[in-house]
Structure formats: structure tokens, C-alpha cells
PAGU-173414 format. One line per field, with one value per residue (C-alpha): x, y, z; residue in three letters. Coordinates in Angstrom, 3 decimals, always signed. Layout:
% residues N
east = (X | ...)
north = (Y | ...)
up = (Z | ...)
res = (ala | ...)
//
This chain:
% residues 114
east = (+18.019 | +17.718 | +19.942 | +18.400 | +17.702 | +20.730 | +23.116 | +25.663 | +26.524 | +30.204 | +32.156 | +33.552 | +30.065 | +29.134 | +32.231 | +31.457 | +27.856 | +29.077 | +31.612 | +28.919 | +26.599 | +29.458 | +29.407 | +25.717 | +24.919 | +26.745 | +24.359 | +23.755 | +25.645 | +22.585 | +20.867 | +24.180 | +24.614 | +20.940 | +21.596 | +24.608 | +22.428 | +19.910 | +22.468 | +24.032 | +27.449 | +28.513 | +28.519 | +25.511 | +23.555 | +24.167 | +23.240 | +19.947 | +19.068 | +19.793 | +17.666 | +18.852 | +22.576 | +25.041 | +27.875 | +30.618 | +28.741 | +28.256 | +31.903 | +32.885 | +30.632 | +31.709 | +35.294 | +34.584 | +32.724 | +35.619 | +37.899 | +35.830 | +36.103 | +32.334 | +32.697 | +35.155 | +36.081 | +37.257 | +38.711 | +37.904 | +40.314 | +38.165 | +37.391 | +36.223 | +37.521 | +34.737 | +34.663 | +32.410 | +31.549 | +30.523 | +29.512 | +31.898 | +30.679 | +31.003 | +28.609 | +26.161 | +26.258 | +25.692 | +22.648 | +21.271 | +21.873 | +20.001 | +16.983 | +15.349 | +15.994 | +14.216 | +11.250 | +11.115 | +11.111 | +8.292 | +6.133 | +7.103 | +8.165 | +5.826 | +6.110 | +7.356 | +7.881 | +11.513)
north = (-12.498 | -10.319 | -10.833 | -12.172 | -9.398 | -8.409 | -9.771 | -7.224 | -6.656 | -6.920 | -3.857 | -5.014 | -5.525 | -1.975 | -0.646 | -2.556 | -1.260 | +2.250 | +1.873 | +0.624 | +3.530 | +5.990 | +4.665 | +4.527 | +7.502 | +10.065 | +12.061 | +10.640 | +7.425 | +5.244 | +6.616 | +6.424 | +2.726 | +1.976 | +3.805 | +1.464 | -1.578 | -0.413 | -0.313 | +3.180 | +3.029 | +6.468 | +9.673 | +11.106 | +7.955 | +8.359 | +12.011 | +11.167 | +8.438 | +10.535 | +13.620 | +16.757 | +15.812 | +18.309 | +17.284 | +18.143 | +16.165 | +13.174 | +13.245 | +13.484 | +10.639 | +8.260 | +8.927 | +8.323 | +5.042 | +4.024 | +4.702 | +2.385 | -0.360 | -0.160 | +1.319 | +0.467 | +3.159 | +2.170 | +4.431 | +3.324 | +4.838 | +6.132 | +9.544 | +11.020 | +9.041 | +7.227 | +6.495 | +3.804 | +3.018 | -0.359 | -1.741 | -4.226 | -7.446 | -5.761 | -3.031 | -5.573 | -7.366 | -4.094 | -3.382 | -6.840 | -6.082 | -2.721 | -4.134 | -5.283 | -1.780 | -0.348 | -2.662 | -1.752 | +1.942 | +1.477 | -0.059 | +2.099 | +5.511 | +8.165 | +9.190 | +12.736 | +15.111 | +15.426)
up = (+26.567 | +29.772 | +32.717 | +35.803 | +38.395 | +40.236 | +37.558 | +36.436 | +32.813 | +32.295 | +31.560 | +28.216 | +26.887 | +27.841 | +26.080 | +22.900 | +22.863 | +23.285 | +20.489 | +18.168 | +19.203 | +18.404 | +14.746 | +14.136 | +16.310 | +14.068 | +12.044 | +8.573 | +9.127 | +9.312 | +6.215 | +4.273 | +5.219 | +4.333 | +0.925 | +0.379 | +1.204 | -1.310 | -4.062 | -4.077 | -5.569 | -6.722 | -4.767 | -6.678 | -6.002 | -2.230 | -2.359 | -4.212 | -1.653 | +1.402 | +1.160 | +3.047 | +3.170 | +1.806 | -0.431 | +2.121 | +4.870 | +2.607 | +1.672 | +5.283 | +6.498 | +3.621 | +4.552 | +8.200 | +7.428 | +5.207 | +8.109 | +10.331 | +7.732 | +6.799 | +3.356 | +0.572 | -1.818 | -5.381 | -7.993 | -11.522 | -14.011 | -16.814 | -18.317 | -16.146 | -13.146 | -11.360 | -7.707 | -6.294 | -2.675 | -1.530 | +1.898 | +3.473 | +4.974 | +8.387 | +7.299 | +5.911 | +9.231 | +11.052 | +9.006 | +9.808 | +13.460 | +13.193 | +11.580 | +14.860 | +16.289 | +13.212 | +13.723 | +17.425 | +16.702 | +14.231 | +16.951 | +19.905 | +18.860 | +17.591 | +13.978 | +13.626 | +10.807 | +9.868)
res = (met | thr | asn | pro | pro | gly | thr | ala | val | asp | glu | glu | ser | cys | his | arg | ile | leu | arg | ala | ile | asp | ile | ile | gly | val | arg | trp | ala | gly | pro | ile | leu | leu | ala | gly | ala | arg | gly | ala | arg | arg | phe | thr | glu | tyr | arg | ala | met | val | pro | gly | ile | ser | asp | pro | gln | leu | ala | leu | arg | leu | lys | gln | leu | gln | gly | arg | gly | leu | val | glu | arg | thr | val | ile | pro | ser | thr | pro | val | gln | ile | arg | tyr | ala | leu | thr | pro | gly | ala | glu | glu | leu | ile | ser | ala | leu | gln | pro | leu | ser | his | trp | ser | glu | arg | his | leu | pro | his | thr | glu | ala)
//
């Protein structure tokens, strides 16, 4: 899927890639999406599945991902009120697109301590 030598990549393709990287390149966005793919539904489940993230940072990222159409927030009227987050089909497709990148990184990038 490489371009022949000397073939230019069109400008719109470059812009689309940059917009996608703007979404997934934000700190914590990837781990939050992966947590959603692994079944996290409530805020506390996301927090437990994404070690090291603070409550304010998690709330901000969930709101940003919701604004990008990748997470749906549902308020369940109960006592106490429950809020659930679910990945949209677009987020699930994004995760599928990122899996080859994850496999590549396992093969080619050194493992480091976080």
C-alpha cells in the first residue's frame, strides 16, 4: 500500500491523517478508548482500567471524546443517578484501525517503564 517512488500523497489525505492523530494523540485518549472496548461503562470502571489518570483528567477526556462523537454518555435516572459511557460505532472502528499500529509497536519499539 505504498505509493510508487515520486508519487505525491494528496493534501486531503494528509489532513485526514493529522485530524485522526489529533484525536488519538491526546494524552489518555487511547487508554480510555481501550477501556471502553474492554467493557468499562461507569466513570469508576474507566478510572480503575486506566491507571494513573486523575478524576478531573478522566472527566475532561470523556467529555472531549463525547464531543468528537466517539463516546456516548447516558444518564440513568435512579437513586443515585447513574451515568454510563459507551463507545460509538465510530470509536469501535477507530480501535480496529489502531490494532495494526499496536502490533507494529510491539514488534519495533523498545519496551520502557512507564
